[in-house]
C-alpha positions in Angstrom: 0.0 0.0 0.0 2.8 2.4 0.8 4.3 1.8 -2.6 1.1 2.9 -4.2 0.9 6.0 -2.1 4.5 6.9 -3.2 3.8 6.1 -6.9 0.8 8.5 -7.0 2.7 11.2 -5.0 5.7 10.9 -7.4 3.4 11.2 -10.4 1.9 14.4 -9.0 5.2 15.9 -8.2 6.5 15.3 -11.8 3.5 17.2 -13.1 3.8 20.2 -10.8 1.0 19.1 -8.5 1.0 18.8 -4.7 2.7 15.5 -3.9 0.7 15.4 -0.6 -2.6 15.5 -2.5 -3.1 11.7 -2.4 -2.4 11.6 1.4 -4.9 14.4 2.1 -7.6 12.9 -0.1 -7.1 9.5 1.4 -7.2 10.9 5.0 -10.4 12.7 4.2 -11.8 9.5 2.7 -10.7 7.6 5.9 -12.6 10.1 8.1 -15.7 9.8 6.0 -15.8 6.1 5.0 -13.2 4.4 7.2 -10.3 2.1 6.0 -12.4 0.6 3.1 -13.1 4.0 1.7 -9.5 5.1 1.9 -8.3 1.9 0.3 -10.7 2.3 -2.7 -9.6 5.9 -3.1 -6.0 4.8 -3.2 -6.6 2.0 -5.7 -8.5 4.3 -8.0 -5.9 7.1 -7.9 -3.2 4.5 -8.5 -5.0 3.2 -11.6 -5.3 6.7 -13.0 -1.5 7.0 -13.1 -0.8 3.4 -14.2 -3.1 2.9 -17.2 -0.8 0.2 -18.4 -2.0 -2.0 -15.6 -5.5 -1.9 -17.0 -5.3 -5.1 -19.1 -7.9 -7.3 -20.6 -6.4 -10.3 -18.8 -4.7 -10.9 -15.5 -1.0 -11.5 -15.3 0.0 -15.1 -15.1 1.3 -14.7 -11.5 -1.9 -13.1 -10.2 -4.0 -15.8 -11.8 -1.7 -18.5 -10.4 -2.2 -17.0 -7.0 -6.0 -16.9 -7.5 -6.0 -20.6 -8.5 -4.1 -21.6 -5.4 -6.2 -19.4 -3.0 -9.7 -19.9 -4.4 -10.1 -22.7 -6.9 -9.5 -25.6 -4.6 -12.2 -24.2 -2.3 -14.7 -23.9 -5.1 -14.3 -27.4 -6.5 -17.2 -29.3 -5.0 -16.6 -32.7 -3.5 -18.4 -35.4 -5.5 -21.3 -35.9 -3.2 -24.0 -38.4 -4.2 -26.6 -37.1 -6.6 -30.3 -37.9 -6.8 -30.1 -38.3 -10.6 -27.1 -39.2 -12.8 -27.8 -37.9 -16.3 -25.8 -39.3 -19.1 -23.8 -36.4 -20.7 -22.8 -36.7 -24.3 -19.6 -34.9 -25.2 -19.5 -33.9 -28.9 -16.0 -33.7 -30.4 -15.3 -33.2 -34.2 -11.7 -33.9 -35.2 -9.7 -33.3 -38.3 -5.9 -33.9 -38.6 -5.5 -32.9 -34.9 -2.1 -32.8 -33.5 -1.4 -36.0 -31.7 -0.3 -34.4 -28.4 -3.3 -32.1 -28.1 -5.9 -34.7 -29.1 -4.4 -37.1 -26.5 -4.7 -34.5 -23.8 -8.2 -33.6 -24.8 -9.5 -37.2 -24.7 -7.5 -37.9 -21.5 -9.2 -35.0 -19.8 -12.6 -36.6 -20.4 -11.4 -40.0 -19.1 -10.1 -38.3 -15.9 -13.6 -36.9 -15.1 -14.7 -37.6 -11.5 -18.2 -38.0 -12.9 -18.4 -41.3 -14.8 -21.7 -41.0 -16.5 -20.6 -39.7 -19.9 -20.0 -40.7 -23.5 -17.5 -39.1 -25.8 -18.9 -39.0 -29.3 -16.1 -38.2 -31.8 -16.7 -37.6 -35.5 -13.5 -37.6 -37.5 -14.0 -35.5 -40.6 -11.9 -37.6 -43.0 -8.5 -36.9 -41.5 -5.5 -37.7 -43.7 -3.1 -37.5 -40.7 -2.4 -41.1 -39.7 -1.2 -40.0 -36.2 -4.7 -38.5 -35.6 -6.4 -41.8 -36.6 -4.0 -43.8 -34.4 -4.9 -41.8 -31.4 -8.7 -42.2 -32.0 -8.4 -46.0 -32.5 -6.3 -46.4 -29.4 -8.8 -44.6 -27.2 -11.8 -46.2 -28.9 -10.4 -49.6 -27.7 -9.4 -48.3 -24.3 -12.8 -47.1 -23.0 -16.2 -48.3 -24.2 -17.6 -44.9 -23.4 -15.6 -43.4 -26.3 -17.4 -43.8 -29.7 -15.9 -42.8 -33.0 -17.5 -42.4 -36.4 -15.0 -42.1 -39.3 -16.4 -39.9 -42.0 -15.3 -40.7 -45.5 -15.8 -37.2 -46.9 -14.8 -33.9 -45.3 -18.0 -32.0 -44.4 -16.5 -29.2 -42.2 -17.3 -28.7 -38.6 -21.1 -28.4 -38.6 -21.6 -31.6 -40.6 -19.0 -33.4 -38.6 -20.5 -32.3 -35.3 -23.9 -33.6 -36.5 -22.3 -36.9 -37.3 -21.2 -37.1 -33.6 -24.6 -36.1 -32.4 -26.1 -39.0 -34.4 -24.3 -41.5 -32.3 -25.1 -39.8 -29.0 -27.6 -41.2 -26.4 -27.3 -38.7 -23.5 -30.0 -36.6 -22.0 -27.6 -33.6 -22.1 -25.1 -32.6 -24.7 -21.9 -30.6 -24.2 -19.0 -29.8 -26.6 -15.2 -30.1 -26.5 -12.9 -28.9 -29.2 -10.3 -31.5 -30.3 -7.4 -29.6 -28.7 -9.0 -28.2 -25.5 -9.3 -29.8 -22.1 -11.8 -30.2 -19.3 -10.8 -30.0 -15.6 -11.6 -33.2 -13.7 -14.6 -31.8 -12.0 -16.3 -30.2 -15.0 -18.9 -32.8 -15.8 -19.7 -33.3 -12.1 -20.5 -29.6 -11.8 -22.8 -29.9 -14.8 -24.6 -32.9 -13.3 -24.9 -31.3 -9.9 -26.4 -28.2 -11.5 -28.9 -30.4 -13.4 -30.0 -31.9 -10.1 -30.1 -28.6 -8.2 -31.8 -26.6 -11.0 -34.4 -29.0 -12.6 -35.7 -26.1 -14.7 -32.3 -25.8 -16.5 -32.3 -26.2 -20.3 -28.9 -24.6 -20.9 -25.9 -24.5 -18.6 -22.6 -22.6 -19.1 -19.5 -22.0 -17.1 -16.5 -19.7 -16.8 -13.3 -20.7 -18.7 -9.6 -19.9 -19.1 -7.0 -20.5 -21.8 -4.0 -22.8 -21.9 -0.9 -22.3 -24.0 1.2 -24.9 -25.9 2.7 -25.9 -22.5 -0.7 -26.2 -20.8 0.0 -23.1 -18.7 -3.3 -21.6 -17.7 -4.0 -17.9 -18.2 -6.6 -15.3 -19.2 -9.5 -16.5 -17.1 -12.9 -15.3 -18.3 -15.3 -14.8 -15.3 -18.6 -14.3 -17.0 -21.9 -12.6 -16.3 -25.0 -14.6 -15.5 -27.4 -14.8 -18.4 -27.0 -11.4 -20.1 -29.2 -11.4 -23.2 -28.1 -8.1 -24.7 -24.4 -9.0 -24.2 -25.1 -12.3 -26.0 -26.7 -10.4 -28.9 -23.4 -8.5 -29.0 -20.9 -11.4 -28.8 -20.9 -15.1 -28.0 -19.7 -14.6 -24.4 -21.0 -18.1 -23.4 -18.6 -20.1 -25.6 -17.3 -22.9 -23.2 -18.3 -25.0 -21.3 -21.9 -25.1 -22.6 -24.3 -27.9 -22.0 -27.8 -28.1 -23.6 -30.8 -30.3 -22.9 -30.8 -33.0 -25.7 -34.5 -32.5 -26.4 -33.7 -28.9 -27.5 -30.9 -30.1 -29.8 -33.3 -32.6 -31.4 -35.9 -29.9 -31.9 -33.6 -27.6 -33.8 -31.9 -30.4 -35.8 -28.4 -30.0 -34.4 -25.8 -27.8 -36.1 -26.7 -25.8 -39.3 -24.5 -25.7 -42.4 -23.6 -22.3 -43.7 -22.5 -20.6 -40.4 -19.2 -22.4 -40.0 -16.9 -20.4 -37.8 -19.9 -19.4 -35.6 -21.7 -22.7 -35.5 -21.7 -22.8 -31.7 -23.2 -19.3 -31.5 -25.8 -20.3 -34.1 -26.7 -23.4 -32.2 -27.3 -21.5 -29.0 -29.3 -18.8 -30.8 -31.6 -21.3 -32.4 -32.0 -23.1 -29.0 -33.1 -19.8 -27.4 -36.4 -20.1 -29.3 -37.3 -23.0 -27.0 -35.6 -21.7 -23.7 -36.8 -19.1 -21.2 -34.4 -16.8 -19.5 -34.8 -18.5 -16.1 -33.8 -21.9 -17.7 -30.3 -20.6 -18.5 -27.9 -21.3 -15.6 -24.4 -20.0 -15.2 -21.8 -21.9 -13.1 -19.2 -19.3 -11.9 -16.4 -21.8 -12.0 -13.6 -22.5 -14.5 -14.8 -25.7 -16.2 -13.0 -25.4 -19.5 -9.4 -24.9 -20.7 -9.4 -23.4 -24.2 -6.3 -24.0 -26.2 -4.7 -20.8 -27.4 -2.6 -21.6 -30.4 -1.5 -19.4 -33.3 -4.5 -20.3 -35.4 -7.1 -20.5 -32.6 -9.8 -17.9 -32.0 -8.9 -18.4 -28.4 -5.7 -16.4 -28.9 -7.3 -13.3 -30.4 -10.9 -12.6 -31.4 -9.9 -11.7 -34.9 -7.8 -14.7 -35.6 -10.5 -16.0 -37.9 -12.1 -13.1 -39.8 -14.8 -15.2 -41.4 -16.3 -15.9 -38.0 -17.7 -12.4 -37.8 -19.6 -12.7 -41.0 -21.0 -16.1 -39.9 -22.0 -14.6 -36.5 -23.8 -11.8 -38.2 -25.8 -14.3 -40.3 -26.6 -16.4 -37.3 -27.9 -13.4 -35.3 -29.8 -11.9 -38.2 -31.5 -15.2 -38.8 -32.4 -15.4 -35.1 -34.2 -12.0 -35.2 -35.8 -12.8 -38.5 -37.2 -16.0 -37.1 -38.7 -14.0 -34.2 -40.3 -11.6 -36.6 -38.4 -8.6 -35.3 -37.2 -5.9 -37.8 -33.7 -5.8 -36.3 -30.7 -5.2 -38.5 -27.4 -6.7 -37.4 -24.1 -4.8 -38.1 -20.6 -5.7 -37.3 -19.7 -4.2 -33.9 -16.7 -2.1 -32.8 -14.4 -5.2 -32.6 -14.1 -8.4 -34.6 -16.6 -11.1 -33.5 -18.9 -8.5 -31.9 -22.2 -7.3 -33.3 -24.5 -4.3 -33.2 -28.2 -5.1 -33.3 -30.1 -2.0 -34.5 -33.7 -1.9 -33.3 -36.4 0.0 -35.3 -37.8 3.4 -34.1 -41.2 4.5 -35.3 -40.8 7.4 -37.7 -37.1 6.8 -38.4 -35.9 4.8 -41.4 -33.6 1.9 -40.3 -31.1 3.1 -42.9 -30.9 6.4 -41.1 -29.9 4.5 -38.0 -27.2 2.5 -39.6 -25.7 5.0 -42.0 -23.2 6.4 -39.5 -21.7 3.0 -39.1 -21.3 1.9 -42.7 -17.7 3.0 -43.0 -16.8 0.8 -40.0 -16.4 -2.3 -42.1 -17.0 -3.7 -45.6 -19.6 -6.0 -44.0 -21.6 -3.0 -42.9 -21.4 -1.3 -46.3 -22.9 -4.4 -47.9 -25.7 -4.5 -45.3 -26.4 -0.8 -46.0 -26.6 -1.3 -49.7 -29.2 -4.0 -49.3 -31.3 -1.8 -47.1 -31.0 1.2 -49.3 -33.2 -0.5 -51.9 -36.1 -0.4 -49.4 -38.8 2.3 -50.0 -38.5 5.3 -47.8 -41.5 6.1 -45.5 -39.8 8.5 -43.0 -42.1 10.7 -40.9 -40.1 12.1 -38.0 -43.2 13.4 -36.3 -44.2 9.8 -35.6 -41.0 9.2 -33.6 -41.4 9.1 -29.8 -41.1 12.5 -28.1 -38.2 12.5 -25.6 -38.2 14.9 -22.7 -34.7 15.7 -21.6 -34.7 16.8 -17.9 -31.8 18.9 -16.8 -31.7 20.2 -13.2 -29.4 23.2 -12.5 -28.6 25.9 -10.0 -26.6 28.7 -11.6 -23.6 27.0 -13.3 -23.8 29.1 -16.5 -20.6 27.7 -18.1 -21.3 24.0 -17.7 -25.1 24.4 -18.5 -24.4 26.3 -21.7 -21.9 23.7 -22.8 -24.5 21.0 -22.0 -27.4 22.7 -23.8 -25.4 23.7 -26.9 -23.9 20.2 -27.3 -27.4 18.7 -27.2 -28.9 21.1 -29.7 -25.9 21.2 -32.1 -25.1 17.5 -32.1 -28.3 15.5 -31.5 -29.6 13.9 -34.7 -32.7 12.4 -33.1 -35.6 14.4 -34.5 -38.2 14.7 -31.7 -37.2 15.9 -28.3 -37.8 18.7 -25.8 -35.5 20.1 -23.2 -36.8 20.8 -19.7 -34.4 22.8 -17.5 -35.3 22.8 -13.8 -34.0 25.9 -12.1 -33.3 25.1 -8.5 -33.1 28.7 -7.1 -30.5 30.2 -9.4 -29.3 33.7 -8.5 -26.3 34.2 -10.8 -27.3 37.1 -13.2 -25.4 35.5 -16.1 -27.3 32.2 -15.7 -30.7 34.0 -15.4 -30.0 36.0 -18.5 -29.1 32.8 -20.3 -32.4 31.3 -19.3 -34.2 34.2 -20.9 -32.1 33.9 -24.1 -32.6 30.2 -24.7 -36.3 30.4 -23.8 -36.9 32.9 -26.6 -34.6 31.1 -29.1 -35.8 27.6 -28.6 -39.4 28.2 -27.3 -40.8 25.3 -29.3 -38.5 22.7 -27.8 -37.2 24.2 -24.5 -38.9 25.0 -21.2 -37.6 26.3 -17.9 -39.4 25.3 -14.7 -38.8 26.8 -11.3 -38.2 24.5 -8.3 -38.0 26.8 -5.2 -37.1 24.3 -2.6 -33.8 23.0 -1.1 -31.8 20.8 -3.3 -33.2 17.2 -3.5 -32.1 15.6 -6.7 -34.8 12.9 -6.5 -37.6 15.4 -5.8 -36.5 17.7 -8.6 -36.6 15.0 -11.2 -39.9 13.6 -10.0 -41.3 17.1 -10.3 -40.0 17.5 -13.8 -41.3 14.1 -15.0 -44.8 15.2 -14.0 -44.5 18.1 -16.5 -42.8 16.1 -19.2 -44.8 15.7 -22.5 -42.7 12.9 -23.9 -43.4 9.2 -23.6 -39.7 8.8 -23.2 -37.7 10.7 -20.5 -34.0 11.4 -20.2 -32.4 12.4 -17.0 -29.4 14.5 -17.9 -26.9 16.2 -15.5 -26.1 19.8 -16.3 -22.4 18.9 -16.5 -22.9 16.5 -19.4 -21.4 17.4 -22.8 -22.6 15.3 -25.8 -20.0 13.8 -28.1 -21.8 11.6 -30.6 -24.7 12.9 -32.6 -26.4 9.5 -32.6 -26.5 9.3 -28.8 -30.2 9.8 -28.3 -31.2 7.6 -31.3 -29.0 4.8 -29.8 -30.6 5.1 -26.4 -34.2 5.5 -27.6 -34.1 2.4 -29.8 -33.5 0.4 -26.7 -35.7 2.3 -24.3 -38.8 1.6 -26.4 -38.2 -2.1 -26.4 -40.9 -3.6 -24.1 -38.4 -5.8 -22.2 -35.9 -2.9 -21.5 -36.2 -0.6 -18.5 -33.4 2.0 -18.1 -30.7 2.7 -20.7 -27.3 4.2 -19.8 -24.6 5.9 -21.8 -20.8 5.7 -22.0 -19.4 8.7 -20.2 -15.9 10.1 -20.1 -13.9 12.5 -17.9 -12.4 15.5 -19.6 -9.1 13.6 -19.8 -10.7 10.9 -22.0 -10.8 8.2 -19.3 -14.0 6.3 -18.5 -16.3 7.9 -15.9 -19.2 5.5 -16.4 -19.7 2.3 -18.4 -22.4 0.7 -16.3 -22.8 0.2 -12.6 -21.5 -2.9 -10.7 -23.3 -3.6 -7.4 -21.3 -4.2 -4.3 -18.2 -2.2 -5.1 -17.2 -0.1 -2.2 -20.2 -1.4 -0.2 -23.0 -0.2 -2.5 -22.1 0.3 -6.1 -19.3 1.5 -8.4 -18.8 2.5 -12.0 -17.5 -0.3 -14.3 -14.0 0.3 -15.8 -13.6 3.7 -14.1 -10.5 5.5 -15.3 -9.8 3.1 -18.1 -8.5 4.9 -21.3 -11.3 5.9 -23.7 -10.3 3.4 -26.4 -9.6 0.5 -24.1 -11.6 -2.6 -25.0 -12.4 -3.4 -21.4 -12.8 -6.7 -19.7 -13.4 -9.2 -22.5 -14.6 -6.3 -24.8 -17.2 -5.1 -22.3 -16.4 -1.4 -23.1 -17.3 -2.0 -26.7 -20.5 -3.9 -26.7 -24.2 -3.4 -25.7 -25.0 -5.3 -22.6 -27.2 -5.6 -19.5 -26.1 -4.1 -16.2 -28.1 -4.0 -12.9 -27.8 -0.2 -12.9 -26.6 2.8 -14.8 -26.0 6.4 -13.7 -28.7 9.0 -13.9 -26.1 11.5 -15.2 -27.3 10.4 -18.6 -30.1 7.8 -18.8 -33.2 7.3 -20.9 -36.4 5.3 -20.2 -40.1 5.2 -20.8 -42.0 7.6 -18.6 -44.5 4.8 -17.9 -41.8 2.6 -16.4 -40.5 5.5 -14.3 -44.0 6.1 -12.9 -44.6 2.4 -12.4 -41.8 2.1 -9.9 -42.6 5.4 -8.2 -39.7 7.4 -9.7 -36.7 8.4 -7.6 -36.8 8.0 -3.8 -37.0 11.6 -2.6 -37.4 10.7 1.0 -34.4 8.4 1.7 -32.1 9.1 -1.3 -32.1 12.8 -1.9 -28.6 13.0 -3.5 -26.7 9.7 -3.7 -27.7 6.2 -5.0 -31.1 7.3 -6.2 -30.3 6.1 -9.7 -29.1 2.7 -8.5 -32.3 2.4 -6.4 -34.4 3.4 -9.5 -32.7 0.8 -11.7 -33.0 -2.0 -9.1 -36.7 -1.2 -8.7 -37.1 -1.4 -12.4 -35.2 -4.7 -12.5 -37.4 -6.1 -9.8 -40.4 -5.5 -12.0 -38.9 -7.8 -14.6 -37.3 -5.3 -17.0 -33.7 -5.5 -18.1 -31.5 -2.4 -17.8 -29.0 -1.8 -20.6 -25.8 0.1 -21.3 -24.6 1.0 -24.8 -21.2 2.2 -25.9 -22.7 3.9 -28.9 -24.1 6.8 -26.8 -21.1 8.9 -25.8 -20.7 12.1 -23.7 -18.3 13.8 -21.4 -19.4 14.0 -17.7 -17.6 16.9 -15.9 -18.6 15.2 -12.6 -20.0 17.1 -9.7 -18.7 20.5 -10.9 -22.0 22.1 -10.0 -22.4 20.8 -6.5 -18.8 20.2 -5.4 -17.5 17.5 -3.1 -19.3 15.9 -0.2 -17.0 17.6 2.3 -19.2 19.2 5.0 -20.4 17.4 8.2 -24.0 17.7 7.0 -23.2 16.2 3.6 -21.2 13.4 5.1 -23.9 12.5 7.5 -26.5 12.5 4.8 -24.3 10.3 2.6 -23.8 7.8 5.3 -27.5 7.6 5.9 -28.0 6.9 2.2 -25.4 4.2 2.2 -27.0 2.5 5.2 -30.4 2.7 3.5 -29.2 1.0 0.4 -27.4 -1.7 2.3 -30.5 -2.5 4.4 -32.8 -2.4 1.4 -30.7 -4.4 -1.1 -28.3 -6.4 1.1 -28.6 -9.7 -0.8 -28.7 -8.0 -4.2 -25.6 -5.8 -3.6 -23.6 -8.9 -2.6 -24.4 -10.8 -5.8 -24.7 -8.7 -8.9 -25.8 -11.2 -11.6 -24.1 -9.2 -14.3 -20.7 -9.3 -12.6 -19.0 -12.4 -11.1 -18.3 -13.6 -7.6 -14.7 -14.3 -8.5 -14.0 -10.6 -9.3 -13.1 -8.0 -6.8 -15.5 -5.6 -5.1 -12.7 -3.4 -3.9 -11.9 -1.7 -7.2 -13.8 -1.0 -10.5 -11.4 -2.7 -12.9 -12.6 -6.3 -13.0 -9.5 -7.5 -11.2 -9.5 -10.9 -9.6 -10.6 -11.3 -6.0 -7.7 -11.8 -3.7 -7.3 -12.9 -0.1 -5.7 -9.6 0.9 -8.6 -7.6 -0.5 -11.1 -9.8 1.2 -9.4 -9.3 4.6 -9.2 -5.6 4.1 -12.9 -5.6 3.3 
């Protein structure tokens, strides 16, 4: 800890700042929040000055430490089960390297759960070493069954050949050079017993190099539909009820490269959300070789195109007019949802130069007849509370008006007892200039963020409302279009944006529950262009909460949950509470990286540095902990193996647990 203090102090000194700043801030944090608060402040300041530590993967040494400290405690002992389902493991092979194939099959034989069958389909291998390995193991264990195809049919056809010889009630999949840890199938069987509603089960995973050294653990979210529509984050290990596989006819030809993604997408037509179960344990070792997609997402470019086809076909089958584009990274996708009154080609045109794939998609849509009528698009009421703050308010208002391409919105400024002559003069100016689309309402009571916004919502004309801080500065013209297209989806509750500090580091990219005791901002202080933890800074996804500094939602949903809590949460955590109330009603909250803005945080109100403010803040913390104790300790869109001490998706460690 002392080393981190000195690192930050030295960084400040080199830049002409007060080297004692970090000590003063940490001491203030200690008085306000105790040791935990001071520790989190130090960690966050340290990461500001050490951006090179913000990696998409843990260092080998830290992961090795995690494995030693935690994994042995999370591996369940093989207690007797009520039911022992037969699990069929599907493995297509083709000229597989002898060493890797041997290790893959051996990892199945070494399973502590014995009720399995390994169904291998060799896709006309010409490598005699591969065939020798298969024949050897076929003779060694009667649970290993091999079909030798005479013609090469590629991976989908070969996988179907393996499915044809399977007899299990559940099916899982193992690539011919990957490995399963010994407890993998037992954990699947145990989950089938404990969760009888399960239809699809998936686990966390890591990678292994050529020497079987484990690295790059992927600790995943629980079922996260909008993340899955942005990338196949499920991958391995995945087990599916065999009746579902039979209904969809197995793998589909024509989507090779994303055949697993396509299989799951087609399975979703027969699976409800609560029937998808996530096991937060490493149950798969993915071989990362030079030609493997495990090494880098763009190792096989054709997989992106196959994934787009699979996802587009999924939405077409559901009868939804959704257009799938290539996302911001290889093997990621951008579903574009229709907005009444706006042509879908208007929504995707800004993204056509991102890739040749998107250009081709746009050309196909351009041929559709145009029926644009912007007056039919939903009216959005943007609510902006302020007290004085002329400079930041002007930046906020002008950035909205000058950059927003969404055609139908109104701005409602809530004046909370402004006295600054310059601000009051600005009010008069913009009311005259934008009188058709801008209103200023007076709120002549003490500051209560929740009450101010509740008051404004009652006066909002729009069916969609946007809560916008006066220190927001819009960056992307499509920001509101991107947020509205999700807010009008009936299953979506609150939609959040990607916000940056003025120095182009992340201020908000979704809220993770439990960090610091209540909640923290995902990826805080990461560089603007960083991909985030397994691309999470670049894809649309579900989070339990988003910040009210810039959020959009249907007015009806806001009123359904009673709006912001103006009694118990006057300033802090009211947005988290709002989102959790919405989530409890069965809606999904969503964050999108395609809506971008700067957030010059708390410029207008200043820090929480008075005894009264500190007392109020502590009451709000206590209220949230009492109301959401169980929820805060288990955010379904995070992972129990990741830290709650910092906002960087680092691994949980013993030291941090003790300090907590």
